[in-house]
N, C-alpha and C positions, 0 to 999 in steps of 0.2 A: 211220054207217059209218066215219067217220074215227077214232073211238076204237078200233074193232075192228082197223083197220090199224095204228094206233100200237101196240096190244098185240102184234100178230102180229110187228111188226118188231123188238121187243125179244127175242123168243124165238130160241133157237139150234137149228139143225138138228142132230138127234142120231142120226137113222137114216133109211134109205130102204128100201122094200120093193116088190117087184113082186107084184101079186096073180096067182096061178096058178089054173088050172081046179080042181085038187085042194083049193084052199083055200075053195072055194065049196060052197054047199048046193043044195037042189032048185030054188030060184028063180033061181039064177045069181048070187047076191050072196055076198060074202065072209062066212064064218062069224064071228059075234061073238067067239067064243072065240079065234079066230086073231088078230083085232085086239087083244084083251086081252093075249094073249101078246106081241105085238109091242110094245105100250105098256109092259108090265112089263120086258121085257128091255132096251128102249131106255132107259127111265127109270132103272133101277138102274145101268146102265153110266154114265149121266150123273151120278147121285148119287155114284158112286165117284169120278168125276173132280172134282166140286165139293168133296167132303169129303176128297180126297187120301188115300183108302184103298181097298183092294180088298174090304173087309169091310163091305158094306151089304146089308141085307135089307128086303124090302117089308113094311110094317106094315099099310097101308090104302090103299084106293082109293076116292075119293068116287063118287057116282053118275056113270055114263057113259050118255049118250044118243047113240044112233047116228042122226045127222042126215041123212046122204046115203048112198046105196048105194055099194059098191065092187064092180067087175066085173073078171073076168079081163083081164089086159093093162094094167090101170091101175096107175100109180105112186103109192104112198103115201109121204109125207114126214112124219116125226114130229119135232116140235119140243118143246123143254123150256125152262122158265124157273124159276129158283130163287125161291120165294116167301118162305120164312122158315127159320130154324133153331130147333130146340129145344135142350135140353141135350145129347142124344145123337142128335138126328134132324134131318132136312131135309125140307121139303115143297116139291114141284115142281108146277108147272102143266104138263100134258103135253097136246099137241094133235096129232091126226092130220089131215093134209090131202091131198086127192086132187089130184094135179098133172096139168095138161094139157100134153102135149108139143107141142100145136099152137099154143098161144098163151102158155104160161108162167104161166097163172093157177092159183091154188090155191083149193080149197073145203074148208072145215072139215067133216070127216066125223064126228069125235067129239072130246070134250075132257074132262079130269078133273084133280083134284088127287091126287097120290100122296105118301105119307109113307114115308120109309125111315129105318132106324135103324142106326147104326154098332155093330158087335159085335166082340168079342175072339174068340180061338180056341175058347173054350168056348160061344160063342153068347150071351154076356152083353153087355148094352148098356154102351158106353163113351162118354164125352163126345167130341163133335166139338171139335177144337182151336180155341182162341181165335184163333190165327193165321188159320185158315180163315174164321172168322166175320168177323173184322175185314177180311180181304181182300175180302169181298163187302159190307161195310158193313151187315151184318144181324146184329149181336150179339143173342143171346137176352136177354130181360129177366131181371134178377137176382131 
């Protein structure tokens, strides 16, 4: 359990959402597609901050397992952590946690790795600057 806490403590809060009734399906749980949208929107904004550009697009998302249900009225906090850089990309570990207002605890409801690519005005991939890579100490291999 200590390793999980250590990993969670390195992640940065990148967004917060409130689950609403209209976000839920027949069984009263948050639709998975809504959660995926929250993850994508939060993570691309974080990727833009990390790479210091407003032009980042989602390339891939690893397998997502929905570990805990989310119900109306519950607060979801989404966290992100930079994993690595490629030539024109960055990969983030993204985690959604259900937050309890009663005791301040958080439970992971889903987690994935997501890859984003920096693009130019024509939608073509362009390199992430060496300055940014050096800033995070994660230079891509030559």
